[in-house]
Structures are given as C-alpha cells and as structure tokens.
C-alpha positions, -999 to +999 in steps of 0.1 A: +503-503-277+478-524-296+473-513-332+437-511-342+423-515-377+389-500-370+379-470-391+381-437-373+344-433-367+342-467-350+375-463-332+363-430-315+331-447-305+349-477-290+374-455-272+346-436-255+331-469-244+302-463-268+295-497-283+276-500-316+254-531-320+241-548-351+203-552-355+205-588-344+225-578-313+201-549-305+171-573-309+187-597-284+195-569-260+159-556-260+144-591-264+122-579-293+117-591-329+135-575-358+102-561-370+096-544-336+131-530-336+126-515-371+093-500-359+111-482-331+137-470-356+112-458-382+091-440-356+123-423-345+120-437-309+153-455-314+183-437-329+205-456-353+231-450-379+235-466-413+270-475-426+266-486-462+242-515-459+246-520-422+223-505-396+240-500-362+225-490-328+244-476-299+240-489-264+231-454-252+203-453-277+189-485-263+192-472-228+173-440-238+145-461-254+141-483-223+140-452-201+114-436-223+093-467-224+096-471-186+084-435-180+055-440-204+045-472-187+044-456-153+023-425-162 
C-alpha cells in the first residue's frame, strides 16, 4: 500500500476521483483568463473552495459550468 501524505480533505477528494484544480489549471481547462474565471466564481456560477490563501476548483464544478453555459447558449 502506498502511504499518502495528503491532508484528509484532499485525500477523500482524490480517492473519490474528484480532482481539485488550482486557478491556473482551471483557466487552462476552460481556456479563459484569470479575470473571467474569477467573474464566474464571484457570480456564483462556478463553485470553488478556499484553503488558506489557495482557491481550488473541482473538475465537477467545471463540468457543471460548461453544461450550464451550453444550455444557455442553445436556448
């Protein structure tokens, strides 16, 4: 068994295949600027968590935003 040194809150997320991305990684994933990403976060369209000074975004939150924007674009 591989011993992991991740904190419990990150370990449970990783074990459930829920990957947390940094702001830079989320920007790259969505292909948007940092400012646009923060607009989505502050308008509560994109869920995120803050750990000390780090803002992290889950892949499922990114998928939810893309689905929401896709639905809005088709209506």
